[in-house]
N, C-alpha and C positions, 0 to 999 in steps of 0.2 A: 593582711599580714605584715605589710611593710610601708613605710613612707617613700621608699625609693622609687624612681621613676621605671616603669616597666619598658623594656626595650624588646624588639621583635627581629626576626631575620630581615625583614624590610627596612626597618629603621635603624639598623646597627651601624651602617656606615655614617649616617648623619649624626646619630646620638653619641656615638663612640669614636670611630675612626677619624672624623672630620672635626672633632671637637678640639679647640684649643686648651680646654680644661685637662687636668690629671683626672681620669675617670677609672673606677673600680667597678669592673662588671662582675657581678655575683651570678653565676651559673647555677641554677637550683631546679627542683622540681616539686610538685605539690605533695607527694607521696613521702618525700624525704625528711625524717625528723631532724637530723642534723642540720638540714638547711633551714629549717624553721628556727632553730636554736640559735644559729649564727645570724640570721635575718636581724634579730632583735639587737645583738651586738653591733652589726654594721649600721643600723638606724641610729645608735648612740654615737658611734664614730663619725657618721655623716654629719650629726646636728652639732658636735663638739669641734669638728674640723671642716665645717663647711667652706671655708675660703681656700683651703688646701687641696681638697679632693672631694669630688662628686661621686655617689655611689648609685649605681643602676642595676637593674636585674633583668635576666633573661631566663624564662622558663625553658628548659632544654627538650621537655615533652612537646611543648606547643612549636618550638623553633629549632628543629634538628639541623639546620643547616650551619648555623654558627657552632654548634657542639660538635659537629663533624669538622669543621674547619679548624678548630682549635684542638683537635683530637682529645676531647674529654673523655676519660674513661672512669672518672669518679667524681662525685659531687658531695658536697658543695666544693666548687672550684671558683677562686676569685682571680681575676687577672687584672693587673694594673696597666693602662694604656696611657702613653703620651705620645703625641704627635702621629697617632695612628698605629704605633708598634706597642707591643707587650713588652713592658719592662720588669715586670714582677709577676709570679704566679704563686698562689697560696691554696693548697689542697687540704680540704678537711676542716670540720668544725674545731675551733680553738676558743679558749676564754679570752676575754676582752684584753688582758695584759699582753697575752701572746700575740694577738692581731695586731695590737698598737705597736709591738716590737717589730713584728714583720713590716709593718708600714712606716716605721719611724722616718726613713729617708723623705717620705712624701707629706708627713705631718708636721714636719719641723717649721 
């Protein structure tokens, strides 16, 4: 489905919270059509801006702890982390130009 690294409840701290990179976590589920649509766009953004942002994915059905911790009520949900803190949240599938606009401060 995606080229993004899969993150789990168990690996979340190492892969996201303890990373020195700017990380965008894509919270998704297999059954979610909008999640599949946005996944392709995130892959494009990741390849075009690999120096600025890393995109990783967490399946909320398989990893409910992080979904509960971040109080996700809707997917797709994308959270940008810097220094272990959420610095931006994007909810819902959007076309590439809208996602790039939401992420402009991280892609510059």
